[in-house]
Structure formats: structure tokens, C-alpha cells
N, C-alpha and C positions, 0 to 999 in steps of 0.2 A: 893743143892750145884751145881748140874749139869748145871742148867740154867745159873748162872753167868759165869761159865767156858766157856760155849758155846758162850755167848755174847762176852767175852774177845777174844776168838778165831776168832769169826766173825769180830771183829774190827781189829784184827791183819791181817787177810786175806785181808780186805778192804784196810788197810794201805799199805801193800806190793803191792797190785794190783795197787793202785794209784801211789805208788813210781815207779813201773816199767813203768807205762804209762808216767809219767813225764820224766823218763830217755829217753824213746824212742822219746818223743816229742822234747826234747832238741836236740837229735841227728838228728832228722828229719829236724828241723829248720836250721841246719847247712848245709844241702844239697843245693848245688848251682843249681838253676833251674830258667830259664828265660822263662816264659810261653808266647807263641806267640798267642795273641788274636786279631782277626779282627772283627770289627763291620760291617758286610755286611748289616745288617738290617738298620743301620744308613746311610751307603753309598747309598743304593738303595733308601731310603726315600728322600735323598737330590739330587738324580740324575735327569738329564734331558735326552731327547732322544739322544743327542750327547755323553752322558756318557756310553751308553750301550756297545759299542765296547771295551771301556776301562775296564769296569767291567767284560766282558766276558773273556778278556785276563788275568785279575787278579784272576778270580774265574771260570775257565773253567768247573769244576765239578758241578757247579750250573746252567749251561746253556746247556741243552741237544741239540745236534746238529740238531735234527729234527725240532726245533722251530726257526722261523725266528726272526729277530730283531723287526719286527712289533708287535709280540706277547708281547715282554717285554716292548715296548713303550706303548702299550695299558694297560699293567699292572701298569705302573707308574701312569696312569690317573684313574685307577679303584678306585671307591669310597671306596669299602670295603678294598682294599689293603692300601689305604691312612689311613683309620681308624685304621687298624691293626698296621701299622707303627707308628702312633701317640701314640697308647696305649702302644706299646713296649718301645718307647722312654720315655714316662711318667713314666713307671714302672722301667726302667733300663737306666736312663739318663747317669750315669757315669760308671756303672758296676764295680766300684772299689771293693766293698765288695765281689762280686761274684768272681772276679779275685783273691783276697786274699784267699778266701775259696778254690778255684780250685787249686791254687798253693800249698797250704798246703796238699790238697788231693793227688795231683800228687807227692809231695815229699814223702808222706807215701808210695805210690806205689813204688817209686824208692828205698825206704828203704827196703821194703819186697820183691820186684821184681827188682833187680838192672839192669837187662838186658832190662827192658821195655823202649821203646822209647816214649817219651811224644808227643802226637799229637798236631797239630796246632788247635786252637779253633776258630770257626767261628760262629757268632750269626746270626740268621735269624728271620724273622717275616712273616709267610705265611700260611694261610689256617686253623689254629687252628686244626691241626691233632694230637690229644692226643695219638695216637698210634705211632707217630713219634716224640715225644718230644725231644728225644736224639738219635743221630746216631753216633756211634763210630766205626771208622775203624782203621787200623794200623797207619795211618798218619793224620787222621782228626777227630775232635770232632765237630759235628754240633749241635747247641743248638737252638731250636725253641722257642724264647722268648715269642711268643704269647700264649704259653701254661702255662705261669707262671704269669698271671696278677692278681691272687687272686680268690678264690673260688666263690665269688659273682659277678664277672665281667659280664657285660651284654652279652659278646660274649659266655658265658658258660650257658646261661639260658636254652638252649635245651639239655644240657648234663646231664645225670643222676648224682645226687648229690654225690654218693659214688665215682664217677670218678672226678667230678669237685672239690671236697674238696682237692685233691692233686695237683690241678693246681695253685700252689702258689710258690713263689720264695724260701720259706723255704725248699722245697723238691728238689730244682734244683740239688745240688751236690749229694744228695742221688740217684737221677735218673741216674746221670753220673756213680755213683758207681754200680748201677744195671747193666748198660751196660758193665762195666768192669768185673763184677762178671760173667756175661754170658760167657765171654771168658775164664775164668780161673777155674770155678767150673763146673766140668763135671757132667752131669746127670747120676744118678745111673741106671744100667741095672736092678736092683731089682725093682719089681713092687709093693712091699708092701707099705702100707700107711705110716708106720714109716720110710721107706727108702726115700720116697718122702718128708716127713716132714724134714728129716735131710738134704736133698739136699738144701732146702730153708734155713734151719738153718745154713748151711755152708756159704751161700751167705750173710746172715745177720750178722754172726760172722765176716766175712771179713770186713763188714762195721764198726764193733766195732774197728777193727785194723786200717782201712784206714781213718776213720773220727771219732776219739775218742772224739772230743769236741761236737759232735752232740748229740741230745737227742734221746731216744729210739723211740719216736713217729716220729721223722724225718727219722730215719733209716728204719722203717717198713712202713712209709706212713700212719700212723694213726693220728687222732686228739689227743689232750691231754686227752680228755674224753675217747676216745677209748683205748688208751694205759693203762689208769687207770683201765678201765673195765677188760681188759685182765689180768693185774697184780693181781687185786683183785679176779678174778675168775679162776686163773690158776689151782688150785687144783681140783675144780669140772669139769673143762674142761677135765683134764687128767683122772679123775675118769670115766667120760662118755666114753672116748675113750677106756679105759680098759674094762668097763662093757659091752660095745657094741661090744667088740672083733674086734675093727677096726685096731689095730696095724699091724697085718700080713695079713690083708684083701687086696686083689688085685683088688677090685671093683673100676673101674674108676670114679664112681659116688662120691666117697669120695673126690676126687680132686675137683669136682665141688662144693661140700658142704663146704669144709674146706681149700682149698689151692688156688683156683683161685679167680680172682677179682669178688666181689659180694657185694651187699649192707649189707649183714649180713651172719653169719655162720648158717648152717642149722642142728640143733640138733633134730628138730622135737618137740621142747618144747616151752612153752610160752615165755621164755626169748630170743628166737631167734631175735626178732626185736630190742632188746636192745644191742645185740652183734655186734662187728665189723666183717667184712669178714676176710678170710684168717687166722683164728685162728690156723689152723694146721701149718702154717708158724711160727707163734709166738711160739708154743710149740716146734717145731723143733729147733728154735733158743735157747730156754732154755736148751734143751738136749745137744746141742753142747757147750754151755757155761759151763754146768755142767761137760762135758767131759774135757774141757780145764782147768777147775779149778783143776781137779784131776790127770791130765796127763801132764807131761812136754815134749811137742813136739813143733816143729816149725809150723808156719802157713802153709808152703808149705807141710809139712808132713800131717797136718790135711786134706788139700784139696785132698790128694791122698788116704786117709783111706776109707775103706768101711763103709757104713751106719751101718751095723750090728755090726762091731767092736766098732764104736763110741757109739752106743746105749748101748751095753752090758757094756762097760767100763765107761759109764757116771754115772751109778747108780743114774739116775735122779729121784728126788722126789720133787715135787712142795711144796712150803711152804703152810701150812694150815692157 
């Protein structure tokens, strides 16, 4: 009899969770927000030498003072720059879908963080620097569109596949959310592995609230196969962390093995090559989710709680 009751309770929890999400979404959609988006990539691609002074006046933060106009005129004629611009225009001709997604994302931020000032959005196409895909300041959001052309694009052939797989437009808003999370989720002073996992778990749970219509693979930057692997192996991953006594270990190598960008996670087992990287982040996410399911607190309160308190009160137990 216990199993049917458990199933019923699970369905009820799911129903009320969905109901709460719908209520928030309806309130969020009522928020008035006029997102200011400038397609600098398109303006630069269509510019001529005489347009450089005009662009410099409109976008002074994109033109360092130490570079003369001749540098930018030369860049207009550079064949690689022309190819980058054309690729960005082909992939993001109208940018309408992205604007709609970004507006909904920033409305969610305004709902949970009312004092937040929404930045002006400026799109670029320059250099394919995947370490600078998104730059978020207090007043500006710079999006380098040449980093979102699709994992198999020819410009990415020299980039390691575990990095290139995320260079797709489906991850664009998620990357913006990462940049925002960096500003509001403070790193724990605790050095234990579980504390570091929960730090990332907070950032991912923040995405649950700020981009509720996104899939889990979009939020964490996995492929569909990778998120499925993580979900199906959650229990043995957790068991390994327990058996190897990783949780309260302060060895920095654990971050390299399970938290930082990598082609796969490093358990030292045959299955390593099958696994996605950053599985410690995934487990931290599930711990925070478990905590929030069992404790009625606000998002702001969660972000200020210690990792130790979150872990102890989460009663986290992965599904077998």
C-alpha cells in the first residue's frame, strides 16, 4: 500500500509545483519591461570607413582610445571579420526569438530582484573568444554572437568538442543567467567539496527560477544525452562520493575532477569516458532542489544560507 500512496503524494507535489510556477509566470508576464537591444554586429558589418566616427560616438565602450580609426577601417575589410559577420547574420538574422527569451528572463529577475536595473543589450561578432561569450556589467550586456553558431560550425573545428558543444544558440540565455548568477551567488568560504557543489547548485537553482521554461540540459549546458546520463546515474554518482569520502574533503583536485569544465568527470573508473563533465555541479543542484522542496524560504534567503545548513536540511537522497 505504501507505494501507491507515495505515487499519489509525488503527483500532488508535482501538481502544486507546476501550479506555483504558472502563478509566478503569469505575474512575471505582467511586468512592464522594454528591453533595449542594439545590433552592433549588423551595424559594423554594413558600415564603411566614413561610418566609423558615428559608431564610435554611439558605442564608445567598444572602441578603445589607444586604437586609431585606421585600425577599425582595416577591420572592416578583414576577410575573417567579414566571414564572422556573415555567419552571425545568417544565424541571427532577426534576433526576435532571442529578444523574447531575454525579455522573459529579465522580467523574472525583476520579479525576484525588484531593484535590479536591466542593462542595455549589444550584440557583437568578433574573434570567437569562447571565454568572453557574455559580458555583463551594471549597465551593459554584451553578447558575442559568433560564439553561438552551432557546435559543428567550421569556425569551431579547432576547439575541443566539450567546449564547442555549448556554442549553440540554445545555450545563449543560460550563459546570460550564468553571468547574472556570478553577481548574486557568493562563493562559500568553506573549502569542502560539498560546499563547492552547493555553490554551483545555488547558481543552477537560480536558473530554475529565472528561466523556468528552459530544459535542464540548457540550464547546465549539457547535451540531451548527457543530462539523461546524469539523471540515470545520480544514485551511483552520489554513492561514489560517499564511499570515497569526498564530501568534506578540501582537496582542490576534486574541483578539477568534478566541478570545472572538462570532457568528462574523473571517477577513475571505466565509465569515465561515458560521463559528462561537472557532475559535482549536477549533484549540488539536486541537493539544493531537495532542500527547497522541504523548506519554505524565499530565493533571496536561499542565496544567503550556508552550504552546511542547506546540505543538512536537504535530506538529499537520490532516486535509485
